C-alpha positions as CSV (number, residue, x, y, z in Angstrom):
1,M,28.1,1.8,-3.2
2,D,30.0,0.1,-6.1
3,R,28.5,-1.6,-9.1
4,N,27.5,-4.4,-7.2
5,T,25.2,-2.5,-4.6
6,R,22.5,-0.2,-5.4
7,F,20.3,1.9,-2.7
8,V,16.9,0.7,-2.3
9,A,14.9,2.3,0.5
10,A,15.1,4.8,3.7
11,W,13.0,4.8,6.6
12,Q,12.6,7.2,9.7
13,P,9.6,7.7,12.2
14,A,7.5,10.7,12.1
15,E,8.6,11.5,15.6
16,P,11.7,14.2,14.9
17,G,15.2,13.5,16.9
18,F,15.6,9.9,15.1
19,R,19.1,8.6,16.2
20,P,19.6,4.9,15.2
21,V,22.7,3.5,17.1
22,A,22.1,-0.5,16.5
23,V,20.3,-3.3,14.3
24,A,19.1,-6.4,14.9
25,H,17.7,-9.0,12.6
26,S,14.7,-11.1,13.4
27,M,14.6,-14.8,13.3
28,A,10.9,-15.0,12.1
29,P,10.0,-13.6,9.6
30,K,13.3,-13.3,8.0
31,T,12.5,-9.8,6.4
32,D,11.9,-8.1,9.9
33,F,14.8,-6.6,11.6
34,F,14.8,-4.1,14.9
35,V,16.3,-0.8,15.2
36,L,17.4,0.9,18.4
37,D,16.8,4.7,18.6
38,R,18.9,6.3,21.3
39,R,17.2,8.9,22.7
40,A,18.1,11.8,25.5
41,D,17.2,11.3,29.1
42,R,16.9,7.6,28.8
43,Q,13.6,7.5,26.6
44,S,15.1,5.2,23.8
45,R,12.7,3.3,21.5
46,L,13.1,-0.2,19.8
47,H,11.6,-0.2,16.3
48,H,10.3,-3.3,14.7
49,L,10.4,-3.0,10.9
50,R,10.0,-5.0,7.5
51,L,11.7,-4.8,4.3
52,T,8.9,-5.0,1.8
53,G,10.0,-5.1,-1.8
54,G,11.8,-1.9,-1.9
55,A,10.2,-0.3,1.0
56,V,10.8,-0.5,4.6
57,Q,7.7,-0.4,7.0
58,E,7.2,-0.2,10.6
59,V,5.3,-3.5,11.9
60,E,4.0,-2.2,15.1
61,P,4.4,0.8,17.5
62,P,8.0,1.0,18.9
63,L,8.9,-0.4,22.6
64,A,10.1,2.4,24.9
65,L,13.3,1.4,26.8
66,D,14.9,2.5,29.9
67,V,18.6,3.2,28.2
68,G,20.1,5.9,26.7
69,E,22.0,9.2,27.3
70,R,22.0,10.5,30.9
71,P,20.5,13.8,31.5
72,A,22.4,17.0,30.6
73,G,25.4,17.5,32.7
74,A,25.9,14.0,34.1
75,A,29.0,12.2,33.2
76,A,28.7,9.3,30.9
77,P,31.5,6.7,30.0
78,G,30.3,7.0,26.3
79,P,27.5,6.6,23.7
80,E,27.8,2.8,23.0
81,M,24.6,0.9,22.7
82,G,24.3,-2.7,21.6
83,L,21.1,-4.6,20.5
84,A,20.5,-8.4,20.2
85,V,16.9,-9.9,19.9
86,H,15.9,-13.5,20.0
87,T,12.5,-14.4,18.8
88,E,11.1,-17.8,19.7
89,P,11.0,-19.8,16.3
90,D,7.2,-21.2,16.7
91,T,5.8,-17.6,17.1
92,S,4.9,-14.7,15.0
93,G,7.9,-12.6,16.0
94,R,5.6,-9.8,17.1
95,W,5.7,-8.3,20.6
96,S,2.0,-7.5,20.3
97,A,1.0,-10.9,19.0
98,P,-1.1,-13.1,21.2
99,D,1.5,-16.0,21.1
100,G,4.4,-13.8,20.5
101,H,7.5,-13.9,22.9
102,M,10.8,-12.5,22.5
103,H,14.3,-11.5,24.4
104,I,15.9,-8.1,23.6
105,A,19.2,-7.4,25.2
106,V,20.5,-4.3,25.4
107,T,23.6,-2.6,26.3
108,D,23.8,0.6,28.4
109,A,27.1,2.1,28.6
110,A,25.7,5.1,30.7
111,S,24.9,2.8,33.2
112,R,27.3,0.2,32.5
113,R,25.2,-2.7,32.3
114,V,23.2,-5.1,30.2
115,L,19.4,-5.1,30.0
116,E,17.1,-7.8,29.3
117,Y,13.8,-6.9,28.2
118,S,10.9,-9.5,27.4
119,P,7.8,-7.8,26.3
120,C,4.5,-9.4,27.7
121,S,1.9,-10.9,25.4
122,P,-1.7,-9.1,25.5
123,R,-3.1,-12.4,26.4
124,P,-4.1,-12.3,30.3
125,A,-2.6,-15.7,31.1
126,S,0.8,-14.9,29.3
127,R,4.3,-15.8,30.8
128,G,3.5,-14.2,34.0
129,C,3.0,-10.7,32.9
């Protein structure tokens, strides 16, 4: 930090073992962002967080993603993981919202691929889910 930058807030989930590896901003609302929590045995989590005047708050429960480290003893090319999130601008920006729809792209170096996730809306007739 320097004279133009100051610490504002920190956040971590109650669940132990948090390993943040990527951050992506949200298109709506602009104070929201996403953090990819890389977990062992491919049990990673995507956290939806919000900056709220000096605090960081979780917006909704995390999404479980099948990316991350391979089980112990398995060869892996490296720990790199990337994240991009696109929220349709006419929605609330929440994956649990009735009108919410977003696309999540996660790189998974252990499997040498890019995965797309599109969380389903809880509405029964939504987007084929």
